[in-house]
N, C-alpha and C positions, 0 to 999 in steps of 0.2 A: 608228546603230551606231557606236561608237567603240572600235576595237580596234587594237593595234599588231600588224601583221602584217609579218614580217621572215624573212630568211634568217639563221638562227643555230644555234649548236651549244652544247655545255656551257660554254664559255669566252668565246665571242666572238659578236658581231652584226655583220651588214654594214650599212652606211648608204652612201647615194649622194649624190655631188655633181657638178655640171658647172662647167666651167671652160674658159677658152680654153687653148690648147696651151702657151702660155708659163708657165703655172701648173701645169697638169696633167703635162706632160711631166717637169719636174724632180721632181715629187712621185712620180711612178711610178718613176723612175730611183733615186731615193734611199730610197724606201720610207716616206718621210715628208715633211710639207709643209715646204718651204724657200722662201725669197725667189725669185720676187716674191710668193709668197702673204703676205697681211698679217694679222698678229696684232692689229690695231689697230681691226678692225671686227668686226661680228657675222658669224658663218659659219653657215648653215642646213644641218642634215643630215637626211636623209629615209631611212627604211628601205623605202619602197614604190618598187620599180622603175617600175612603170607611171605612178606620179604624177609622177616626174621626166621620163619620157618625154613625158608631156602638156606639162609645163612647159618642157621644152627643145627641143620639137618633134623629138624622135629626134635630139638633139645637132646640129640644124641652126640653132638660134638664135645670133646673133652673141654671142661670149662664153661660149657653153655647148657648144662644138663637141667637148669631151672628157668623157666620162663616166666617173667613178672610182668604184670600189667600194671603200669604206674599211672594213677589218675592224678593229673596235676591241673592247676588253674589255668584257664584260658588266658587270663592276664599275665601270668607268668610265661606261658608258651608264646605269647605275641610279644613279650619283652625280649625273649630269646631271638626270636625271628627278626625283630627289628635292629639287632646287632650282629645278625648273621652275615659272613662274608662267604661267597662260593669257593669252592676248592679248586676251580679251574677260572681262568680269566675270560668270562662269558663276555662276548662283545656286546650283548643287550644291556650289560650293567656297567662295564668299564670302557672307557675311552682308549686305554692302551694297556699293554702288559705291565708297564711300570707302575700305572695307577693300582692295578690289581695287587701287585706284589707289595706296594706300600701299605695298602689297606689290609691285606691278608696278614702281613707281618705282626698288625697290631690287633688282629681280630680276637675277641673273646669267645665268639661262637663260629663254628664252621657249618656250612651247608653243603651236602653233596646229594646229587641226583643218581639214583641206579635203577636199572631196569626192574619194573614191577614183575611179580612172579603170579603163575597160575597156582592152582591148588596142588599140582604135581611138579611145581618148581621151574616149569619152563619160563624163560624169560619172554617179557612183553615189550612192545615198542612204548608203552606208557612208562613214566618214570616216577620212582617212589623216592621221598625225601628222608634223609637221615640229618639229624642235627647233632653236632659235636660241641659239647659244653666244657670249656677249658676249666682249668683250676682256678681261674680269676672269677667265675660266675657259678661254680658247682655249688657253693654255699646256698646261693639263692634257690637253687633246685631242690637241694636237700631240706632246707630250714623253712622254706617260705612257700615254695610252688607245690610241694607234694601233698596230695590230700589223702591218698590210701595207695596201698601196694597189695595186689592180690596174686597169689600163686596160679599161674594159668597152666602149669605143667600137666595136671590131670587131664584137662581139656586137650591140650596138645597131643598126649598119647592117645586119647579116645579117637580124635580125628585121624590121627595117622594109622591106627588100627583098622578104622573103616576103610580107608584108602587101600591098605594092603589087602583087605578082604574084597575089594572090588565095589564096595558100597559108596560110590561117589556121591550120589544125591544127599544120602544121609549125612556124609562128611560136610558137604557144602552147607547143609542146613545148620550145622553148629558153628560155622565160622562167624567172628563178630560183625556186627552190621556197620561197616564203614561206609561213608559218603563224602562227597566233596567238602572240604573245609573252606569256609568263605574267607578270602583275603582282601585287604584294601589294594587299590592300586599301587600305592606306594610299596606296601610289603611284597606284592607280586613282582614288581620291578626289582627290588632289592634281591630276591631270591632267585630271579631269573625263572619265574614261575609263569604259567599261561594264566590269563584272566579267569577270575573265578566265575564258574557258571551260575552261582546263586548270588543273591544280594549281599553287599557288604554293610548295609545299613543295619544296625541293631544286631541282636543275637537270636538265631532261631532256637 
């Protein structure tokens, strides 16, 4: 199952990134990404909180000690999705490997589906999306799409402590409320996603 699950409202969607404090701290204080954040390399944004927890080991991996919740506009998010090319030649999207190679070589945005994770990090059959923003579009992310940046590291540490203490129900209660994000049929096909279980007309 390939569905985008996210925390979102009528106008915005929350994506997650993990950085070292030297990058995350200034971003939170300024409400936008500023140096030493680099605009010259690809940056990956993920709407799944638990996927990033597995990837960053609950903000304990070197260079990923600070978890940021970046609220971006839905128009920006969908602009990125509309330019995304999967990192693998999915037959549901491409007629041939050559077609995929040609499109991927020119892609400004990459899309990758990885196993979603449970609260304790086990892999699920369901897939979670990552979006890679290249240096050719990252200015839009930083200057136009970003609405606010919040430090979620204290929440991450609180949930992780509860898990370590065996208080799974309390930990689960603190998780962000993610739900299926509605995609148009065109975007779902482009991303090799499953059809959206909710309406694609208008904005909830």
